[in-house]
Structures are given as C-alpha cells and as structure tokens.
N, C-alpha and C positions, 0 to 999 in steps of 0.2 A: 114559518114555523121553525125552521132550523136556527134562525138568529135568536128566537126566544129561548129555545133549548140551550144554545151556546151561552146566552146571557145568564140563564139560570144555573148552568154548570159552573161558569166563572164565579158567580155569586156564592154558590155552595162551597167551592174551593176556597174562596176568600174567607168565608165564615169559618170553615174548618180550621184554617191556619191562623186566623186572626186572634184567637183567644189563648194567648200565651202570657202567663204571668211570671215575673221574676221576683223571688223573695230573697232578701238579704237580712239575716237576723243572727243575734247572739244566742246560742243554744247549747244545751248540755247533751252529750252523746249518751243515749240510754242503752242502746244495743248496737252491735256491729256484726256484719256477716261479710263474706267476700264480695257480695254483689249489692249490698245496701247498708245504710245506717238509719237508725231510728233516733230522733232527737226531740227535745222538749225545749221550747223557747221560754223566755223569762215570764211570759204570761200564762204558762202552763199548757199551751197548745202543742200537740204532738204531731209529728210528721214522719213518714218513712220515705227516704230518698234513695233512689237507685244510683249505683256508681258503675262507670264503665270499666274501671280498674279496681283491683283488690287493694284498698287502702287500709284494711283492717289492722295491719301491723304498724301503721303510721299514726293512728289515733287511739285514744284511750277512753274507755267507758267511764262516765262520771266527770270527765273534763269538759270545759267550755271552749267553744270555738265560734268564730264568725263563719257562718255557712251561707253560701249563695247557691240557689237552685232554681230551676225553671219548671213550670207546670204547663203542659200543653193540653188542649181539650182532649178528653178521653184517654189520657196517658198518665202514668204515675210520674211524680216529680223526679227530675234527674239532676245530679250534682254538677254545678259549674265550678265552684271553688270552695275550699275550706282552709281557714287560717287560724292559728293559735292567737289568742288575745295578747297583744303586746303588753298590756297592763300586768298580766300574769307573768310574763317573762321578766318584766322590770322588778316585780316583787321577789321572784326567785333570785334575781341578781343581787338584791339587797342582802338576802340570807347568805349568799355565796361570800360576799365581802365581809360580813360580820364575823366570819370564822377566823380571820387573820389577826395575828398579833400586831399591835400598833394601830389597828383600826378600831376606834372606840364604838362607832356606830355608822350605819349606812341608812339613808332615807331617800325616798324617791317619790315622784309624782308623775302622773300621765294625765294630760288635760282632756283625753278622749278624742282628740283630733290628730295633731301632728307633733306636739311638743312633749318631750320626756325630760324631766329634771332629776338629777341625781347628786347627792351630797355625801361625801365621806368626812367623818370627824376623826382626826388622827392625833396620836401622841407625837410630840416633837414637831420638827419643821423639815419636811422633805425638800430636796432640791427640785429645781424646775424640770430636770431630766426625769427624776423619780415621779413627779406629778404627771408628766407626759406619759410615762409608762402606765401609771394607774388609770389615766383617762382612756388610753387605748385599750387597756384591759376591760374597762367598763363597756366600751363599744363591742369588744369581742364577746364578752359574757352575755350581754343582752342579745346579740345576734345568735349565739348558741342556744340560749333558752327559747328564743322565738322560732327556732328551726328555719330561719330565713337568713341566708348569708347577705341578701340585699336589703335588709331591714333599714339601713341608713339611707337608702334611696327614697324612703317614704316618710321618715321621721326626722325631726330636729332634736339634737341633744344639747342640753345645757347642764354642765357639771361644775361642781366646785369642791375644793378641799379646804377644810376649816380645822383650826385647832383652838383650844381653850384660851391660849395666851394672846393670839393675834387675830382671831376671827377668821374670815375668809382669806386664805393666803394664795390660792390659785383658782383661776376659772378656766374652764374649757368649753368651747363652743363647736359643735359639729352640725352645720346646716346642710340641708338636702343639696347634693351636688357639689359640696365643698369639702375641703380637708379640715381635719381637726385643728383648731387654734387654741393655744395655751397661753394664758397671760398671768403674770405675777401681780398680786395686789399690794 
C-alpha cells in the first residue's frame, strides 16, 4: 500500500512540475508596473508577465521588444528576458548618421537573423583612417541604441562607404568574435 501511495505521490509531483511552457515573442509593451508588464504580440494576443525586478524605468510603453517568459501550471507567467529589437536600433542609427554634414544618406538592412548591413553615401573621398573611424562609430551607435554593449557578440556587421563618383570606396566587416576589418575598394 505504501509503494502505491509513493508512486502516486511521485507521479503527482511529476505532473505538477512538468507543465512549463516557455514563450519567446516579439511584442509591444502595453502597460508597465514595478512588478509586471502587459504585452501584446503581433497576432494581438495579450499577456501579463510578472517581473522579479522593477524594470519599469528600462522599458517604454508602446515600444516593441523580444520577450521571453515561462508559464508554470497554476502560476502566472514570469519574465526570463527582454531585449530591444536590433532592427529598431539599426533604423535609429540611420537617422543618427543622416544628420551629419558630408553624409548624403544612410541606409541599412537586418536579415532577421545575424547580419546587419549599413551603407553611408558621402560627399568627397574620405581617407582610410576616416573610413575606419566612421565604421567604428557605426558599431558604437548601434550598440548604444540596442542598449547592449555586447551586441556585436551576436551579430555580424557588413558596412560600406560609397560616393557618387567612385561607387563603393571602403568596406568594413565585423564578424562575431572578430575585430573590424576595413578594406579600400
């Protein structure tokens, strides 16, 4: 009789803890409090997720984030991680560079996985040292807008500087785990 009871108890405990789901989704923050965030994913599904720390000063209502949370049986969802979308950081970086004299335009692309492409169209013909400074500035600005100093540990960067007279004049490549390489074309 005792072994049956023990087996049933072990089975009940297993069932109790076995139903945990982890959700990772791109969502808009709808509301924030010191202990929770309310979000709405791209399909319109809403969720309220509890937080163990007060992150309300670190996130903004109406902004989109990659949110990872877990839901255990009979418990409310709890936050595992929240990250700003890198695509948003790249677009903000474009706007940043467009404000400078000598830069005609800035365009970028993110493939949704690991690769970020960024092009500066410039007046004149910068030196290789100036191109290197601009490429490093691109790295810094994207890292700043992403709110992650380690952003380049997760993404590859492919950059170029182009002018109207000569086309692409410099290329920069920053691969994960490697230093920035600058080449004259």
